[in-house]
Structure formats: structure tokens, C-alpha cells
KETIDO-965804 format. One record per residue (C-alpha): residue in three letters; x, y, z. Coordinates in steps of 0.1 Angstrom, whole numbers. Layout:
BEGIN
SITE   r  east north    up
SITE Ala     X     Y     Z
...
//
This chain:
BEGIN
SITE   r  east north    up
SITE Met   508   174  -358
SITE Glu   484   145  -366
SITE Leu   448   144  -358
SITE Ser   429   111  -363
SITE Gly   399    92  -355
SITE Asp   366   106  -340
SITE Leu   373   141  -324
SITE Asp   339   156  -329
SITE Asp   315   166  -300
SITE Leu   342   162  -272
SITE Arg   331   180  -240
SITE Pro   347   214  -236
SITE Leu   367   202  -205
SITE Val   382   173  -225
SITE Glu   393   196  -254
SITE Ala   406   222  -231
SITE Ala   427   195  -212
SITE Ile   441   179  -244
SITE Tyr   451   214  -256
SITE Arg   467   223  -223
SITE Leu   484   189  -219
SITE Ala   499   192  -256
SITE Gln   510   227  -248
SITE Glu   528   219  -215
SITE Ser   543   189  -232
SITE Ile   557   209  -262
SITE Thr   570   236  -238
SITE Asn   588   209  -217
SITE Ala   604   195  -248
SITE Val   615   229  -260
SITE Arg   632   236  -226
SITE His   645   202  -217
SITE Ala   651   181  -247
SITE Arg   688   180  -255
SITE His   696   182  -292
SITE Ala   659   176  -303
SITE Thr   651   185  -338
SITE Arg   615   174  -340
SITE Ile   585   172  -317
SITE Asp   555   151  -329
SITE Val   521   156  -315
SITE Arg   492   131  -321
SITE Val   456   132  -311
SITE Ala   434   102  -317
SITE Gly   398    97  -308
SITE Asp   377    66  -307
SITE Gly   344    58  -292
SITE Asp   355    59  -255
SITE Cys   386    81  -253
SITE Val   410   106  -266
SITE Arg   447    98  -268
SITE Leu   474   124  -269
SITE Thr   509   114  -277
SITE Val   538   140  -277
SITE Arg   574   128  -285
SITE Asp   605   145  -292
SITE Asp   637   131  -307
SITE Gly   662   145  -282
SITE Ala   692   128  -268
SITE Ala   685    94  -251
SITE Gly   680    94  -213
SITE Ser   662   118  -190
SITE Thr   673   153  -181
SITE Ala   681   165  -146
SITE Pro   648   173  -127
SITE Ser   640   208  -126
SITE Ser   637   226   -94
SITE Ser   610   249  -105
SITE Gly   577   243  -119
SITE Tyr   551   216  -114
SITE Gly   547   206  -151
SITE Leu   544   168  -149
SITE Val   527   169  -116
SITE Gly   501   194  -130
SITE Met   497   174  -162
SITE Thr   489   142  -142
SITE Glu   464   159  -120
SITE Arg   446   174  -150
SITE Ala   443   140  -166
SITE Thr   434   122  -134
SITE Leu   406   149  -126
SITE Leu   389   140  -158
SITE Gly   392   101  -151
SITE Gly   422    97  -174
SITE Thr   459    86  -172
SITE Leu   492   104  -181
SITE Glu   526    87  -184
SITE Ala   557   104  -192
SITE Gly   594    94  -195
SITE Pro   623    86  -218
SITE Asp   614    68  -250
SITE Ser   630    35  -255
SITE Ala   648    47  -287
SITE Ser   655    83  -278
SITE Gly   639   114  -265
SITE Trp   609   117  -243
SITE Thr   573   107  -248
SITE Val   541   119  -230
SITE Asn   510    97  -234
SITE Ala   477   108  -221
SITE Val   444    90  -224
SITE Leu   412   108  -214
SITE Pro   376    96  -215
SITE Arg   355   114  -240
SITE Ala   330   122  -213
SITE Gly   356   136  -191
SITE Ser   341   125  -159
SITE Val   346   152  -131
SITE Pro   342   141   -96
//
């Protein structure tokens, strides 16, 4: 776990979203990452946004899609509702990476 940059004075909605996105990403890695030995979580804040990166070191390639649950769909919706983005997929080296970028203001429609 690594925290860096300006993470003070985030809106509670943004704090909660970062927490939930990290939690779901870690849960997915534990459930689906083949042969993973490490999960890295990084949260970085700057003047405009907060970035979350969760990466595991599991076997290269993606796992078969799960027939139950809405993990990635729900995570994407959560980020989008706050005006942010979420990308998830196989890492170029190995494992799986989730990248979320949320505006500090957490704009809610």
C-alpha cells in the first residue's frame, strides 16, 4: 500500500469511492489472479484528481469471465457517477491492473 500526494480534504464521496474500488479490486485479485503472490495498491492525489492503481502479479493473460457478480461493471459505474474513469485488464507484463481516476470534487449529477 502506497499513499502519495495531496490526499487531504477529499469529499467523503470520493474517499468512500476510492476505498470501495480498492476493496473490490483486491477481492477480485484474491478470487481470480492465478499464482499471484503480491497485490500492490497505490493512491495518489494531486490538485485535480485522485488516482487509484491496484495491480497483482498473477499469471499473464485474463481469467475466464465469472458468471456471477457485477464487480467490474459496478466499479466502472461508481467511478463514472463521480465524473471519473476506470480501466481494468491484463497488465502488459503479467497480472491484472485496475486504474481509476476520480476528480477531487467528485461531481455527482
